[in-house]
Every structure is written in structure tokens, then in C-alpha cells.
C-alpha positions as CSV (number, residue, x, y, z in Angstrom):
1,M,-13.8,67.8,5.4
2,R,-15.3,65.3,2.8
3,S,-13.0,62.4,2.6
4,E,-12.8,61.0,-0.8
5,P,-13.6,57.9,-2.2
6,Q,-11.9,55.0,-2.3
7,R,-10.3,54.3,-5.2
8,E,-9.9,50.7,-7.0
9,G,-6.6,48.9,-5.6
10,D,-6.6,50.8,-2.4
11,E,-5.4,49.0,0.9
12,R,-8.9,47.9,2.7
13,D,-9.6,47.1,6.4
14,D,-12.8,45.4,5.8
15,G,-11.7,41.9,4.7
16,V,-12.2,42.2,0.7
17,V,-9.4,41.8,-1.9
18,P,-8.9,44.7,-3.3
19,G,-10.6,44.6,-6.7
20,E,-13.0,42.2,-5.5
21,R,-16.9,43.2,-5.5
22,R,-19.2,42.4,-2.5
23,D,-22.8,42.9,-2.7
24,T,-23.7,44.4,0.7
25,G,-27.4,44.2,-0.1
26,A,-29.7,41.2,0.9
27,A,-28.1,38.6,-1.4
28,Q,-25.9,36.3,0.8
29,V,-22.2,34.9,0.3
30,Q,-22.7,31.6,-1.7
31,A,-21.4,28.2,0.4
32,P,-18.5,26.6,-0.9
33,A,-19.6,23.7,-2.8
34,A,-19.3,20.3,-0.6
35,G,-15.8,19.1,-0.3
36,R,-14.0,22.0,-1.2
37,D,-12.5,24.7,1.2
38,D,-9.9,27.2,1.5
39,D,-7.7,24.1,1.0
40,A,-8.8,23.4,-2.3
41,N,-6.6,23.1,-5.1
42,D,-7.0,23.9,-8.6
43,D,-6.9,20.1,-9.7
44,G,-10.0,19.7,-7.5
45,S,-8.0,17.9,-4.6
46,I,-8.5,18.8,-1.0
47,V,-6.9,18.7,2.1
48,V,-8.5,16.5,4.7
49,G,-7.6,15.1,7.8
50,G,-9.1,11.4,9.5
51,V,-8.7,8.7,11.8
52,V,-8.1,5.3,10.4
53,K,-10.8,2.7,11.1
54,W,-9.4,-0.1,9.7
55,F,-6.4,-1.4,7.1
56,D,-6.1,-4.5,5.8
57,V,-2.6,-5.4,5.0
58,T,-3.4,-8.6,2.9
59,R,-5.2,-6.6,0.5
60,G,-3.3,-3.4,0.4
61,F,-5.8,-0.8,1.5
62,G,-7.8,0.9,4.2
63,F,-10.3,3.6,4.9
64,A,-9.8,6.8,7.1
65,V,-12.8,8.3,8.9
66,A,-12.6,12.1,7.6
67,D,-13.0,15.0,10.2
68,D,-15.3,16.6,8.0
69,A,-18.3,14.1,8.2
70,A,-19.6,15.4,5.1
71,L,-17.1,13.8,2.9
72,G,-17.3,10.2,4.6
73,D,-14.7,7.8,4.5
74,I,-11.2,8.1,2.5
75,L,-9.7,5.2,0.5
76,I,-5.7,4.8,1.7
77,H,-4.2,2.5,-0.9
78,F,-0.5,1.3,0.8
79,S,1.4,2.7,-2.4
80,V,0.7,6.5,-0.6
81,L,2.4,4.8,2.7
82,Q,5.8,4.0,1.2
83,P,7.4,7.5,1.6
84,H,6.7,7.2,5.3
85,G,8.4,3.7,5.1
86,R,5.4,1.9,5.8
87,R,2.6,-0.7,4.2
88,S,-0.4,-0.3,6.2
89,L,-1.4,1.7,9.5
90,P,-3.0,1.1,12.6
91,E,-6.8,1.5,14.0
92,G,-6.7,5.0,15.4
93,A,-3.9,6.6,13.6
94,R,-4.4,10.0,12.7
95,V,-3.5,11.1,9.1
96,E,-3.5,14.1,7.1
97,T,-4.1,13.4,3.3
98,V,-4.4,15.8,0.1
99,S,-7.4,13.7,-1.5
100,V,-9.3,13.7,-4.9
101,Q,-12.9,12.7,-5.1
102,R,-13.5,9.4,-7.2
103,G,-16.7,7.3,-8.2
104,R,-17.1,5.8,-4.8
105,G,-16.0,8.7,-2.8
106,Y,-12.6,10.5,-1.3
107,Q,-9.2,8.6,-1.8
108,A,-6.0,9.9,-0.9
109,R,-3.3,11.0,-3.6
110,E,-1.0,11.9,-0.5
111,V,-0.3,11.2,2.9
112,T,1.3,14.2,4.7
113,A,1.7,13.2,8.0
114,I,0.7,10.4,10.3
115,D,0.3,10.5,14.1
116,L,0.3,7.2,16.4
117,S,-0.3,9.0,19.4
118,D,-3.6,7.6,19.8
119,A,-3.4,4.0,17.6
120,V,-4.4,0.8,18.5
121,A,-1.4,-1.2,19.3
122,E,-0.9,-4.0,16.4
123,A,-1.3,-7.3,17.5
124,P,2.1,-9.2,17.6
125,R,2.8,-11.4,15.1
126,P,2.9,-15.3,15.5
127,P,6.1,-16.8,16.5
128,R,8.0,-18.8,13.3
129,N,6.8,-22.0,12.5
130,P,9.7,-24.2,14.2
131,D,8.5,-26.5,11.6
132,R,9.6,-24.2,8.5
133,V,12.7,-25.2,7.0
134,D,15.3,-22.5,5.5
135,P,16.7,-23.9,2.4
136,V,19.9,-21.6,2.7
137,A,21.0,-23.7,5.7
138,L,20.7,-26.9,3.9
139,I,22.9,-26.1,0.8
140,D,25.9,-27.6,2.4
141,T,24.2,-31.0,2.8
142,A,22.8,-31.1,-0.9
143,G,23.5,-33.0,-3.7
144,A,24.7,-32.0,-6.9
145,F,22.4,-30.1,-9.4
146,E,20.2,-32.5,-11.6
147,G,17.5,-32.4,-13.9
148,A,13.6,-31.9,-13.1
149,S,10.6,-30.4,-14.4
150,V,7.9,-28.1,-12.9
151,K,4.8,-30.1,-11.9
152,W,2.8,-26.8,-10.7
153,F,4.2,-23.4,-9.1
154,N,0.7,-21.3,-7.3
155,R,2.6,-17.7,-6.9
156,L,-0.1,-16.6,-4.4
157,K,1.0,-19.3,-2.3
158,G,4.5,-18.8,-2.6
159,Y,5.5,-22.6,-3.6
160,G,5.0,-25.5,-6.0
161,F,6.5,-28.4,-7.2
162,L,9.1,-30.3,-9.2
163,V,9.0,-33.6,-10.4
164,R,12.6,-35.1,-10.3
165,D,14.1,-37.3,-13.4
166,S,15.8,-39.4,-11.3
167,D,13.1,-41.3,-9.8
168,G,9.7,-38.9,-10.7
169,S,9.4,-37.8,-7.2
170,D,7.8,-34.7,-6.0
171,V,10.1,-32.0,-5.0
172,F,8.8,-28.7,-2.8
173,V,10.2,-25.6,-4.2
174,H,9.5,-22.4,-2.4
175,M,9.5,-19.1,-4.1
176,E,12.7,-17.7,-2.3
177,T,14.6,-20.4,-3.8
178,L,13.7,-19.2,-7.0
179,R,14.1,-15.3,-6.4
180,R,17.7,-16.2,-5.3
181,A,18.5,-17.9,-8.6
182,G,16.8,-14.7,-10.6
183,I,13.8,-17.2,-11.4
184,A,10.6,-14.8,-11.5
185,V,8.2,-17.1,-13.0
186,I,8.1,-20.8,-13.7
187,E,5.5,-22.9,-15.8
188,P,4.2,-26.7,-15.9
189,E,6.7,-28.7,-17.6
190,Q,9.3,-26.1,-17.7
191,R,12.9,-27.7,-17.2
192,L,14.9,-26.8,-14.2
193,R,18.2,-27.9,-12.6
194,A,18.0,-28.2,-8.9
195,R,20.1,-29.4,-5.7
196,I,17.7,-31.4,-3.5
197,V,18.1,-32.8,-0.2
198,A,15.5,-35.5,2.0
199,G,13.4,-33.0,4.2
200,R,11.8,-33.6,6.9
201,K,8.2,-33.6,4.8
202,G,10.2,-35.5,1.7
203,P,12.5,-34.1,-1.0
204,L,13.4,-30.2,-1.3
205,A,14.9,-27.9,-3.5
206,V,17.5,-25.9,-2.1
207,S,19.0,-24.3,-5.1
208,V,17.9,-23.8,-8.9
209,E,19.0,-22.5,-12.1
210,G,17.6,-23.0,-15.3
211,D,18.3,-26.0,-17.5
């Protein structure tokens, strides 16, 4: 009995999607473009895994070596780690990412999974400096608010100095003291009021407010 020709749309068992043509002649199937595979999304992003080779906490980014050597390294910014409650990754951690190609290579747009099984143990943090003074603990011993002006303040270092109105002496002020007062930025010669104590290294502002 002669079998009827298979109509377009009928189920097939040869792995070809119904309605799709496939050349069974000498032409070969075109290989996918580098960096794109079955996990490629319409927006050009791809799902790719890798292993972290380094991460600089201070600079806020690092790189993972992609499983596919053709993709090179994957840039990982700390912002994509925040949904996981992290700001960094240890060396050797395995990550699964949704990455997009940028000018210099691939960058993780999303980190979908983190495996720390083979991660290198992070070095312990150095002990707290015993010479560091906690301004909050000294508030009860501070005097009343008095006038002062900003001498200079370095946001990167997190501290600066005020000039005391009463005697012109320099008064150390830490960024945390400003934050507790709801002050985000101070500029030279800006007027403030401060409660000051005699610290081990000189006058120290333990509380400030706008003048």
C-alpha cells in the first residue's frame, strides 16, 4: 500500500518543527553565532555560567571566567548582587548569569544563582582599631552646642575638620557624625554648631547641627 505524503502541520518524529523546511542535501546547517545558543533571548542577552576569578570590593566589580571560553570574562557589578544580599563574591564562587555583550565583552545583567561550594575562604577582617573613638559614647561628656565653621571635608576619606569659634582650634568630625544629624554634604566655610569633647588626638565633634 502506498503511503500518503505527509501534509504540512502533521506531527513528525525527525526533530523538525512542523512547517519548517530542512535541506537534506549537501548544504550544512549554519552554526549559531558566537555567544548565542539555545539560551539566547530576543534582546540579545544569553544565559551563561562561570567561576569568579577576582572581585574588588572597593571598586565594586569583578570578573568571572565564562564556561564557554569563546565568551571570555564576564563583568559582574556589585549592583546585580544586591538581590542576593551581597556586595561582593569570593574567588572560586560559581555564578549563573543573564549577560549582555558590551563594547569590551560580556556583562552580567542579572545573577540568577550563586554557588559557594568551591569558593576560596575570604580573609578575616582586621580587628577594630583600639584607638578609634566612638563619638556616640562620648556625647554625655560633651559640652553645649557652640559655633564652628567647616575647614575642609573629604568624602572619600570620610572625615574632615571644623574650626572652633571660641579659640580657632581644629575640631575633627567624622562622616557618621554628620549622617546622624541628617547632613549629607558640607563645604568649606559652611557654618555649623557642634558639641565638642577633648579626644585623645585633639578636639572631636560628637554631635553637629546646622547653624
